[in-house]
Structure formats: structure tokens, C-alpha cells
N, C-alpha and C positions, 0 to 999 in steps of 0.2 A: 536612232531615236526610237524606232519601233520596238527594238529588243528591250530597251529600258522600260518602255510603257508596258510591254508584255510581262516583264519581271514584276513591275509594280502591281499589275492586275493579279498576277499569280499570288503575290504576298497578301494582297487584300482579300482574295478568295480564300486563301489558306487561313488567315486570321479569322475571317467570318465563319469558316467551318469549325475552327477550334472553339470559337465563341458558342456556336450552336451545340457542339459536342459537350461542352462543360455543363450545360443545363439539361441534357437529355437523359432519359432513362436508358439502361444498358441495351435494350433491344433496338431502340431508335438510333442510338450511337453506333451500334454494330451495323445497322442498315446503311447509315451514312458512310461509315468507313469502307464497307464492301463496295459501295458505289464509287468511291473516289480512288481506292487503292486495291491492288491485287495482293493475294497472299494473306489476307486477314484471317486469323484462325476462326473456326466456327464456334458458335455459342454452345455451352453445355446443354444437355437435354433439359426440357422444362421441369421434369421431376427432380433433377439434381439442383436446379435453381431454387425450386420450392423447398426442398429439403434443407439446403444451406440457409435459406431465409428463415425457415422454421427453427432450426438449431440456433441461429443468431437471436431470434426472438426469445426462445427459451432461456438462453444465457442472459439476455438483458433482463428478463423477468426474475431470474434467480438472483442476479446482482441487486436488483431493486428490492427484492424481499429481504436479502441480507442487510442492505442499508437500512431498511425500515426497522428491522429487528435491532440493529445496533443503536439507532436513534431512540427506540423505545427503551432499551437497556440504559442508555445514557441519561434518560429522564427519571430514572429510578431515584429514590431518596438517597441522601448521602450516607455512606456506610463507614467511611473513614475520614478523619480530619487530622492534618498535620498539627501536632501539639502547639508549636509556636503560633500558628495561624489561628487555631481555636482559642488560644489565650490572648489574641490580638497583640502578640509580640512581633510585629512586622519588622522591627529594627534588628531582630536576631539574624535576619537574612538580607534585608533591604537597606540600601543607603540612598535616601531620597535626595541627597545633594549631588550624587554622581550621575553622569549621563547614562551609564549602564543600568544603574538602579540596584545593583547587588553589592554586598560587602566584599565578596571575593569572586573570581571568575567562576562561571557556571560549573565547570568541571572540577572545581575545588570546594564549592560551597557546601555540599552535603557532608563531605568528610570532615568539615570543621567541627561538627557536632557528633557525627556517627564515626567516632574514632575506634581504631582496633577492629574494624569491621571485617577486613579480609583475613581469613584464617585457613588458607589452603595453598597448596602448591600450584593448582590450576585456578585461573581467575577468568570469569566470563568477560568477554570483550567489552561490553558497555561499562561494567564495573571497573575494569582495568583503566579505562580512560576517563572515569568520572562522569559518564553519561547516564546518570541515574534517571533522568527525565525520558530516556528511551522507553522505560516501562512504567515509571511512577509519575504521578501528578504532584505538584508542590503544595497545594493547599487542601483541596477536598477531592473525594472520589466516590462514585456510586459503588465501588468495589473495595474489598478489604485491602489493607496494606497500601493504600493510595495508588492501586494499580490503575493504569490507563484503560485497560480492557478487562473483561472477565478472565478468570484464571484459566478457563478452557481455551481461550483465544490468544492470550498475550504472547506466548512463545511463537505462534504462527505469524505474528506481525512481521518478524524478521526471518524466521527459519522456514523458508519455502522449499529448500533443497530436499531431495528424496532422503528418507531415513535409511540408515545402514541396515537395520533390522526391520524393514518395512512391514512385514506380516505381523510381527510381534507388536509393533507400535500401533498398527491398525486395530488389533484385537484389544489392546489396552485402552485405546480411545473409545472403542465400542462399549467397553465395560464401564465407562464413565470415570475412568481414572484421569489424572492430570499429569502433565510432564513433571511437575514438581513432586509427585509421589515417588519418583525414582531419581530425579536429577535436582541438585541444588541450583537455583537460578543465579547464584552469585559467585560461588567458589567451591573448591573441593580438593581432596587429596588424591582422587582418582580421575583418570581421563573421562571426559564427557560429564564430569561433575556427578558421577553416580554416588548415591548415598550408601 
């Protein structure tokens, strides 16, 4: 009976320690762990902890600034309007009696009006599967061509992989050129949709 009681005490103490550890700062947590267990790795130097914290804060501030910039851009006036939407011809796309609310499946809706659109041997992935909304908004946009993001940002929404000619691409971006200055965003007769 005593061994069962010891086991229950051990579990209770262990659970209490885990509870304490979950709410502690890293230094206190480390002190508790080294008191209870042998072989706990030592903490990094304070300078390293401070530098990691500083870098993390800088990254958070950078992301917050980018988000603020995006929000400010999205509140800009409307620059493009889908013609049927602007003319209040909602029935050109919408079926208000259907549960989905569209006349055709989403991946076939745009090509019902935009016929003969694809004119190349190579087709950009979203275009090939009818995912026009990957880049374009259906009604209005603060950007030309009903783009979801600014022309300088839209390609990087999906294309995060390293560029094949990274140095050249970096120079082109520094000069204020856009991906679409060299690449067709929809289709092309050359690989990489080069114009």
C-alpha cells in the first residue's frame, strides 16, 4: 500500500511541477528543472537571449508595419470595377435561387464570358484550373485589372521560392520593374511565360 501511495505522491508532485513550469518565465523554469532533474542543458548566455528577443521584436514590428501598409493600400479608392458589377448586372454571374449563388462552378464562371482567353502553349497554374480569384477580385478593387494586391506584390503572394536568376531578379525589382514587365501572368509560348 505504501508503494502505491508513493507513486500517487510522485505523480501529484510531477503534475504540480508541470503546472508551475507552464506559467514560468524561461529562467525560473530552468531553475526548477535543474533542481528536480540532472542533465538539464544550461541556458544560453544573456546576450544571446537578449539578441534573440531583439530580433524577434524587430521581425514583429516589421510584420506589423507591412500589415499597416497593406491595410492603408486597401482603403484606397476603387481603381477598377468589373463591368457587370458596375452596371448592376448581378444575374450575369449570380443565381440567387441556388444554394451556391453562382450560375456556374467558380472555376468555370470567368471563362463563360472571357472566352478564347488562353493563347499559349504554357499556362499559368491558376489560369489552367480556372482559379482567377487567386489574383483577381470579382467586383471592385483598389488596383487596376481587379487585382487583389498591388502589381508589385501580387506574384509574391504565391511565389515565395528562390528565383532561378536571383541576382537579376533582385536588380530588376530594385529598379522598380514588375514581374509582368517580363512575364505574362496568364500564358505564353515560352517557358516561364517570358514575353
